[in-house]
FIKOLZA-1660 file (N, C-alpha, C; in steps of 0.1 Angstrom, whole numbers, plus 5000, padded with zeros to 4 digits):
% residues 154
   i   px   py   pz ch aa at
   1 7456 0554 6789  A  M  N
   1 7441 0554 6788  A  M CA
   1 7436 0564 6804  A  M  C
   2 7444 0556 6814  A  F  N
   2 7441 0562 6832  A  F CA
   2 7454 0571 6833  A  F  C
   3 7455 0578 6828  A  G  N
   3 7466 0590 6829  A  G CA
   3 7462 0598 6842  A  G  C
   4 7480 0599 6851  A  F  N
   4 7477 0606 6861  A  F CA
   4 7484 0614 6864  A  F  C
   5 7487 0621 6852  A  T  N
   5 7488 0638 6854  A  T CA
   5 7480 0645 6844  A  T  C
   6 7482 0657 6844  A  S  N
   6 7472 0669 6840  A  S CA
   6 7480 0675 6833  A  S  C
   7 7474 0687 6828  A  D  N
   7 7480 0699 6818  A  D CA
   7 7479 0709 6832  A  D  C
   8 7476 0712 6841  A  H  N
   8 7478 0720 6847  A  H CA
   8 7489 0727 6851  A  H  C
   9 7491 0738 6856  A  S  N
   9 7508 0739 6859  A  S CA
   9 7507 0748 6871  A  S  C
  10 7515 0754 6875  A  A  N
  10 7515 0768 6886  A  A CA
  10 7530 0775 6885  A  A  C
  11 7531 0783 6886  A  S  N
  11 7542 0796 6883  A  S CA
  11 7539 0808 6896  A  S  C
  12 7552 0812 6898  A  G  N
  12 7553 0822 6910  A  G CA
  12 7564 0829 6902  A  G  C
  13 7566 0845 6902  A  T  N
  13 7578 0856 6898  A  T CA
  13 7578 0863 6909  A  T  C
  14 7587 0871 6910  A  A  N
  14 7588 0880 6918  A  A CA
  14 7605 0887 6914  A  A  C
  15 7605 0894 6916  A  S  N
  15 7618 0908 6917  A  S CA
  15 7619 0916 6927  A  S  C
  16 7633 0921 6926  A  T  N
  16 7633 0928 6936  A  T CA
  16 7653 0935 6935  A  T  C
  17 7651 0949 6935  A  I  N
  17 7667 0957 6937  A  I CA
  17 7677 0954 6945  A  I  C
  18 7687 0943 6940  A  I  N
  18 7696 0941 6956  A  I CA
  18 7707 0953 6956  A  I  C
  19 7710 0961 6961  A  N  N
  19 7718 0968 6962  A  N CA
  19 7733 0966 6964  A  N  C
  20 7741 0959 6950  A  K  N
  20 7750 0957 6946  A  K CA
  20 7749 0950 6932  A  K  C
  21 7764 0954 6929  A  P  N
  21 7766 0952 6917  A  P CA
  21 7763 0937 6909  A  P  C
  22 7760 0938 6894  A  V  N
  22 7757 0927 6888  A  V CA
  22 7764 0913 6889  A  V  C
  23 7779 0915 6888  A  D  N
  23 7788 0906 6894  A  D CA
  23 7788 0896 6903  A  D  C
  24 7787 0903 6914  A  D  N
  24 7786 0903 6930  A  D CA
  24 7770 0895 6934  A  D  C
  25 7760 0903 6924  A  V  N
  25 7744 0890 6928  A  V CA
  25 7750 0878 6920  A  V  C
  26 7754 0879 6905  A  F  N
  26 7755 0865 6900  A  F CA
  26 7765 0858 6906  A  F  C
  27 7774 0862 6907  A  N  N
  27 7782 0855 6922  A  N CA
  27 7777 0847 6929  A  N  C
  28 7772 0853 6936  A  F  N
  28 7765 0848 6953  A  F CA
  28 7752 0837 6947  A  F  C
  29 7744 0836 6935  A  I  N
  29 7736 0829 6930  A  I CA
  29 7741 0818 6922  A  I  C
  30 7747 0823 6912  A  G  N
  30 7752 0814 6900  A  G CA
  30 7767 0810 6908  A  G  C
  31 7778 0811 6910  A  V  N
  31 7790 0807 6908  A  V CA
  31 7794 0802 6925  A  V  C
  32 7790 0809 6929  A  D  N
  32 7786 0799 6950  A  D CA
  32 7772 0797 6948  A  D  C
  33 7767 0787 6937  A  F  N
  33 7750 0784 6942  A  F CA
  33 7755 0771 6953  A  F  C
  34 7762 0763 6951  A  F  N
  34 7765 0750 6963  A  F CA
  34 7769 0757 6978  A  F  C
  35 7776 0765 6974  A  K  N
  35 7777 0771 6994  A  K CA
  35 7763 0786 6993  A  K  C
  36 7759 0786 6988  A  N  N
  36 7749 0796 6995  A  N CA
  36 7734 0792 6991  A  N  C
  37 7731 0784 6984  A  Y  N
  37 7714 0782 6980  A  Y CA
  37 7705 0778 6989  A  Y  C
  38 7711 0770 7001  A  H  N
  38 7708 0764 7013  A  H CA
  38 7702 0775 7021  A  H  C
  39 7708 0788 7016  A  R  N
  39 7707 0800 7029  A  R CA
  39 7697 0809 7025  A  R  C
  40 7689 0807 7010  A  W  N
  40 7681 0815 7007  A  W CA
  40 7667 0808 7006  A  W  C
  41 7673 0791 7008  A  S  N
  41 7663 0779 7005  A  S CA
  41 7667 0769 7015  A  S  C
  42 7658 0779 7029  A  P  N
  42 7665 0771 7041  A  P CA
  42 7653 0752 7038  A  P  C
  43 7645 0753 7030  A  E  N
  43 7637 0738 7030  A  E CA
  43 7650 0728 7026  A  E  C
  44 7662 0736 7016  A  V  N
  44 7672 0725 7012  A  V CA
  44 7680 0717 7016  A  V  C
  45 7677 0708 7021  A  I  N
  45 7688 0702 7033  A  I CA
  45 7696 0691 7029  A  I  C
  46 7697 0690 7014  A  E  N
  46 7709 0687 7006  A  E CA
  46 7714 0692 6995  A  E  C
  47 7721 0691 6985  A  C  N
  47 7726 0697 6975  A  C CA
  47 7738 0695 6969  A  C  C
  48 7740 0688 6960  A  E  N
  48 7749 0684 6954  A  E CA
  48 7751 0684 6940  A  E  C
  49 7762 0688 6937  A  L  N
  49 7769 0688 6918  A  L CA
  49 7771 0673 6918  A  L  C
  50 7762 0669 6909  A  L  N
  50 7767 0656 6902  A  L CA
  50 7775 0652 6888  A  L  C
  51 7779 0665 6884  A  S  N
  51 7786 0666 6875  A  S CA
  51 7802 0671 6874  A  S  C
  52 7806 0672 6870  A  D  N
  52 7822 0680 6873  A  D CA
  52 7821 0690 6877  A  D  C
  53 7830 0699 6887  A  P  N
  53 7831 0715 6886  A  P CA
  53 7837 0719 6882  A  P  C
  54 7833 0734 6878  A  P  N
  54 7824 0742 6884  A  P CA
  54 7810 0740 6876  A  P  C
  55 7799 0744 6888  A  L  N
  55 7786 0749 6878  A  L CA
  55 7788 0751 6866  A  L  C
  56 7776 0745 6856  A  R  N
  56 7780 0753 6844  A  R CA
  56 7772 0744 6833  A  R  C
  57 7764 0754 6821  A  L  N
  57 7757 0746 6813  A  L CA
  57 7758 0731 6812  A  L  C
  58 7746 0727 6814  A  N  N
  58 7750 0713 6814  A  N CA
  58 7749 0706 6827  A  N  C
  59 7753 0709 6833  A  S  N
  59 7757 0707 6850  A  S CA
  59 7743 0696 6853  A  S  C
  60 7744 0685 6861  A  L  N
  60 7734 0680 6867  A  L CA
  60 7740 0685 6882  A  L  C
  61 7726 0685 6890  A  A  N
  61 7726 0686 6906  A  A CA
  61 7717 0676 6913  A  A  C
  62 7715 0677 6926  A  R  N
  62 7706 0667 6931  A  R CA
  62 7706 0674 6941  A  R  C
  63 7690 0673 6948  A  Q  N
  63 7688 0680 6959  A  Q CA
  63 7677 0675 6968  A  Q  C
  64 7674 0673 6984  A  V  N
  64 7665 0675 6989  A  V CA
  64 7658 0685 6996  A  V  C
  65 7650 0683 6998  A  R  N
  65 7644 0694 7008  A  R CA
  65 7632 0691 7017  A  R  C
  66 7626 0694 7019  A  I  N
  66 7614 0694 7030  A  I CA
  66 7609 0703 7031  A  I  C
  67 7593 0706 7023  A  D  N
  67 7586 0716 7020  A  D CA
  67 7574 0713 7028  A  D  C
  68 7569 0722 7038  A  Q  N
  68 7557 0716 7050  A  Q CA
  68 7559 0705 7050  A  Q  C
  69 7568 0699 7056  A  G  N
  69 7568 0688 7063  A  G CA
  69 7569 0675 7050  A  G  C
  70 7571 0678 7042  A  Q  N
  70 7572 0667 7033  A  Q CA
  70 7585 0665 7024  A  Q  C
  71 7593 0655 7027  A  R  N
  71 7608 0653 7018  A  R CA
  71 7604 0649 7005  A  R  C
  72 7611 0658 6999  A  S  N
  72 7616 0657 6982  A  S CA
  72 7628 0654 6981  A  S  C
  73 7630 0645 6968  A  E  N
  73 7645 0646 6967  A  E CA
  73 7643 0648 6949  A  E  C
  74 7650 0659 6942  A  S  N
  74 7651 0660 6929  A  S CA
  74 7663 0661 6919  A  S  C
  75 7670 0660 6907  A  T  N
  75 7678 0660 6899  A  T CA
  75 7672 0666 6892  A  T  C
  76 7687 0676 6890  A  F  N
  76 7680 0690 6877  A  F CA
  76 7693 0697 6873  A  F  C
  77 7693 0701 6862  A  K  N
  77 7699 0699 6848  A  K CA
  77 7701 0718 6845  A  K  C
  78 7712 0727 6845  A  V  N
  78 7713 0740 6843  A  V CA
  78 7712 0740 6827  A  V  C
  79 7702 0748 6827  A  T  N
  79 7696 0746 6812  A  T CA
  79 7704 0760 6802  A  T  C
  80 7707 0772 6813  A  C  N
  80 7711 0786 6811  A  C CA
  80 7723 0785 6819  A  C  C
  81 7735 0791 6817  A  F  N
  81 7744 0798 6824  A  F CA
  81 7749 0806 6815  A  F  C
  82 7742 0819 6818  A  D  N
  82 7750 0834 6812  A  D CA
  82 7757 0844 6824  A  D  C
  83 7766 0841 6822  A  P  N
  83 7770 0848 6834  A  P CA
  83 7770 0865 6835  A  P  C
  84 7762 0868 6843  A  L  N
  84 7759 0886 6845  A  L CA
  84 7739 0887 6841  A  L  C
  85 7735 0875 6832  A  S  N
  85 7727 0875 6827  A  S CA
  85 7711 0869 6833  A  S  C
  86 7717 0853 6836  A  K  N
  86 7703 0845 6835  A  K CA
  86 7709 0832 6838  A  K  C
  87 7706 0825 6847  A  L  N
  87 7709 0811 6852  A  L CA
  87 7692 0805 6853  A  L  C
  88 7694 0790 6847  A  T  N
  88 7682 0785 6848  A  T CA
  88 7681 0769 6848  A  T  C
  89 7674 0765 6857  A  F  N
  89 7675 0752 6858  A  F CA
  89 7661 0744 6856  A  F  C
  90 7662 0732 6848  A  E  N
  90 7654 0725 6850  A  E CA
  90 7650 0710 6856  A  E  C
  91 7642 0706 6859  A  G  N
  91 7642 0694 6867  A  G CA
  91 7639 0685 6858  A  G  C
  92 7650 0669 6863  A  V  N
  92 7651 0659 6854  A  V CA
  92 7643 0647 6858  A  V  C
  93 7640 0650 6867  A  S  N
  93 7633 0639 6877  A  S CA
  93 7623 0642 6882  A  S  C
  94 7620 0659 6880  A  N  N
  94 7606 0661 6883  A  N CA
  94 7598 0675 6869  A  N  C
  95 7592 0676 6871  A  P  N
  95 7586 0689 6857  A  P CA
  95 7587 0700 6862  A  P  C
  96 7599 0707 6867  A  Y  N
  96 7599 0723 6872  A  Y CA
  96 7608 0727 6866  A  Y  C
  97 7606 0743 6863  A  R  N
  97 7617 0750 6858  A  R CA
  97 7618 0760 6869  A  R  C
  98 7632 0770 6873  A  C  N
  98 7636 0782 6882  A  C CA
  98 7644 0789 6867  A  C  C
  99 7645 0800 6871  A  F  N
  99 7650 0810 6865  A  F CA
  99 7655 0823 6872  A  F  C
 100 7665 0822 6872  A  Y  N
 100 7669 0837 6880  A  Y CA
 100 7672 0848 6865  A  Y  C
 101 7668 0856 6866  A  D  N
 101 7672 0868 6856  A  D CA
 101 7679 0879 6863  A  D  C
 102 7693 0883 6860  A  F  N
 102 7695 0898 6858  A  F CA
 102 7698 0907 6853  A  F  C
 103 7694 0917 6859  A  K  N
 103 7694 0933 6850  A  K CA
 103 7703 0946 6860  A  K  C
 104 7711 0952 6851  A  P  N
 104 7716 0965 6863  A  P CA
 104 7707 0971 6861  A  P  C
 105 7711 0972 6879  A  G  N
 105 7698 0983 6887  A  G CA
 105 7696 0998 6879  A  G  C
 106 7695 1015 6885  A  R  N
 106 7698 1023 6879  A  R CA
 106 7710 1029 6883  A  R  C
 107 7714 1023 6890  A  T  N
 107 7728 1024 6892  A  T CA
 107 7740 1014 6890  A  T  C
 108 7755 1016 6888  A  P  N
 108 7762 1006 6889  A  P CA
 108 7765 0994 6897  A  P  C
 109 7758 0999 6910  A  E  N
 109 7758 0995 6926  A  E CA
 109 7743 0985 6925  A  E  C
 110 7734 0987 6917  A  Q  N
 110 7723 0977 6920  A  Q CA
 110 7723 0968 6909  A  Q  C
 111 7715 0957 6911  A  T  N
 111 7705 0946 6902  A  T CA
 111 7695 0947 6907  A  T  C
 112 7689 0944 6898  A  E  N
 112 7677 0938 6894  A  E CA
 112 7674 0924 6890  A  E  C
 113 7672 0913 6903  A  V  N
 113 7670 0901 6902  A  V CA
 113 7651 0898 6902  A  V  C
 114 7654 0889 6895  A  T  N
 114 7637 0884 6888  A  T CA
 114 7635 0869 6890  A  T  C
 115 7631 0863 6902  A  F  N
 115 7633 0851 6898  A  F CA
 115 7618 0843 6893  A  F  C
 116 7618 0832 6890  A  T  N
 116 7607 0824 6884  A  T CA
 116 7604 0813 6890  A  T  C
 117 7597 0804 6890  A  F  N
 117 7594 0792 6898  A  F CA
 117 7584 0784 6888  A  F  C
 118 7584 0772 6877  A  E  N
 118 7575 0768 6873  A  E CA
 118 7574 0755 6880  A  E  C
 119 7561 0750 6883  A  L  N
 119 7559 0736 6884  A  L CA
 119 7550 0733 6869  A  L  C
 120 7556 0724 6864  A  L  N
 120 7554 0725 6845  A  L CA
 120 7541 0713 6846  A  L  C
 121 7537 0704 6853  A  R  N
 121 7527 0697 6856  A  R CA
 121 7520 0691 6869  A  R  C
 122 7513 0696 6872  A  L  N
 122 7504 0687 6886  A  L CA
 122 7498 0677 6882  A  L  C
 123 7502 0673 6889  A  E  N
 123 7497 0659 6894  A  E CA
 123 7479 0654 6893  A  E  C
 124 7476 0645 6893  A  L  N
 124 7457 0645 6893  A  L CA
 124 7457 0646 6908  A  L  C
 125 7464 0643 6918  A  F  N
 125 7454 0637 6931  A  F CA
 125 7462 0654 6935  A  F  C
 126 7470 0664 6932  A  M  N
 126 7471 0677 6933  A  M CA
 126 7458 0685 6929  A  M  C
 127 7451 0684 6922  A  L  N
 127 7443 0692 6917  A  L CA
 127 7434 0699 6924  A  L  C
 128 7428 0692 6932  A  P  N
 128 7416 0698 6946  A  P CA
 128 7426 0707 6955  A  P  C
 129 7436 0708 6950  A  F  N
 129 7446 0719 6956  A  F CA
 129 7454 0726 6948  A  F  C
 130 7449 0726 6937  A  E  N
 130 7458 0735 6927  A  E CA
 130 7460 0754 6930  A  E  C
 131 7449 0760 6939  A  K  N
 131 7447 0771 6943  A  K CA
 131 7454 0773 6953  A  K  C
 132 7456 0768 6964  A  L  N
 132 7469 0765 6972  A  L CA
 132 7485 0764 6966  A  L  C
 133 7484 0755 6960  A  I  N
 133 7497 0750 6953  A  I CA
 133 7502 0764 6943  A  I  C
 134 7493 0771 6939  A  R  N
 134 7496 0781 6931  A  R CA
 134 7499 0794 6940  A  R  C
 135 7489 0796 6952  A  I  N
 135 7492 0806 6961  A  I CA
 135 7506 0800 6971  A  I  C
 136 7510 0789 6974  A  A  N
 136 7527 0784 6976  A  A CA
 136 7535 0788 6966  A  A  C
 137 7533 0787 6955  A  V  N
 137 7545 0788 6944  A  V CA
 137 7547 0802 6945  A  V  C
 138 7544 0813 6947  A  R  N
 138 7543 0825 6943  A  R CA
 138 7544 0834 6956  A  R  C
 139 7539 0825 6966  A  E  N
 139 7547 0831 6982  A  E CA
 139 7560 0827 6982  A  E  C
 140 7561 0816 6976  A  G  N
 140 7577 0810 6977  A  G CA
 140 7588 0816 6965  A  G  C
 141 7581 0824 6958  A  A  N
 141 7591 0833 6946  A  A CA
 141 7592 0845 6956  A  A  C
 142 7582 0851 6957  A  I  N
 142 7580 0864 6968  A  I CA
 142 7596 0861 6978  A  I  C
 143 7595 0852 6987  A  R  N
 143 7601 0848 6998  A  R CA
 143 7618 0843 6994  A  R  C
 144 7620 0836 6980  A  T  N
 144 7632 0834 6975  A  T CA
 144 7643 0849 6975  A  T  C
 145 7632 0864 6966  A  V  N
 145 7642 0872 6962  A  V CA
 145 7643 0882 6974  A  V  C
 146 7632 0877 6984  A  R  N
 146 7632 0887 6998  A  R CA
 146 7645 0881 7004  A  R  C
 147 7647 0867 7006  A  N  N
 147 7658 0860 7015  A  N CA
 147 7671 0866 7007  A  N  C
 148 7673 0866 6992  A  L  N
 148 7683 0867 6986  A  L CA
 148 7690 0883 6990  A  L  C
 149 7679 0891 6988  A  K  N
 149 7682 0907 6990  A  K CA
 149 7688 0906 7006  A  K  C
 150 7686 0904 7012  A  T  N
 150 7689 0906 7026  A  T CA
 150 7698 0895 7028  A  T  C
 151 7705 0883 7020  A  L  N
 151 7717 0877 7020  A  L CA
 151 7725 0884 7012  A  L  C
 152 7726 0891 7003  A  I  N
 152 7737 0896 6994  A  I CA
 152 7740 0911 6998  A  I  C
 153 7730 0916 7005  A  E  N
 153 7733 0931 7013  A  E CA
 153 7738 0930 7024  A  E  C
 154 7738 0918 7033  A  S  N
 154 7748 0922 7043  A  S CA
 154 7761 0915 7046  A  S  C
% end
């Protein structure tokens, strides 16, 4: 009767061309995820694999983040691990998804990476800030691909 959730959501998508082959880019993001994740997402202060290694389809992981001064912890699951093509995580403890899509660029030495983050449900207390949340999610997607490009090309 008195639900505290809404059907509102927020998502952000950004793409970039990384001047490295698809296998290098996928390995940096997918295969070496736990080594590199905090590097492109500095808000992450802890991240651990809860399943047996390596990271693969249905693996569970836990992260602790500090976003704009707010500490949050979440458990997530790998829902797609398609080497050289797609990596998808879905929140188990919180309603979110993130997608990393990989496509060959115009040359074999280029990769187009598209990152999408979806906050699947905004809590009722968030609704007055919905516009700001949408902006933050979009800016976060842009920052993610910019950070990935810088790190992978260096």
